[in-house]
N, C-alpha and C positions, 0 to 999 in steps of 0.2 A: 443399680440402687443399692447400699443397704441399709440394713436396719439395727438400730444401736441400742441397745437395752444399758439404760441409765437411772441409779438412784437420782431421787428429787426429793429434799428436804420438805416438810410441810409447808415452814414458810415461804417457800416459791410455788410448790403447790397446788396450794390453796387459794392463790389469785389466777393462776393458768385457769384451773377450776370452774372457778366461776365467771370465767371471762374475762376479768380485768388485765393480764398478761399473755400477749398471745407472740410472744419471744423465748429464747432461751438462750443463756450465757454460758458456753463452757470454753473448756481447755480443748486447744483442737489436738487432742493429741490422740485422734482417729479417723485423720482424713477425712472431715466429716466434706457431703459433694451435694450440691440439688440436686434436687429429686431420694433423698434418704428420707429415710421414718424414724423417726427417734420415739422410743418404748420408756415410757417416765413411769418409774415406782415409787410412789413414795414410800418412804426410809424415817422412819423416827429412829433417829441420834439418842435421845434416850434409852429406847428402851432396845435399839439395836435389833430391827426389826423391822420388816415390811406390812403396812398395813392392810396392802391387798388392793388397793385401789391404782387405777394406771387408768395415764392420759399415752394415746398414740397421736404423734402430730408430724404431718408431715401430708404430702410431703415438703422439704424443705424446699420452698422458694427464693430466695436469700440469703445469705452470711457475706457478713461485715467483716472484714479482720483490721481494716486503721481506723475504725472507727473514733471519734474522739471522746474521750474518759474510758475507753478500751482499755483493759491491758496487757501488754508483748504476750502474744502466743495464747488471745484466746480471741474467739469468734462468737458474733451475735446471733440465732439463725431466724427466719419468719416461717410459719407455716400457713400451706393451703387451708389447712383444716384441722377441725383437733377433734378427737373420740375420748368419750369417757369411758370408761370399763372399773366399775366400783365391784369392791369385796361385795 
């Protein structure tokens, strides 16, 4: 099991925070595996700063590699749990 610290833009962070988004799509450049944890740090591209809000997503329960509409080299990941750590 690995822990991956990742930037997450507000446009994707907020729906996850509200419970409307329960998956994450990422470039598969880290060798994601079932059981991994993702720590998503809310990142504001305009200010180039972290908000301090975080989501711990995991463990990863499912990884889709060749899903329709998914760009080559990307994966879609589902989680068993989401924990929110607000600044």
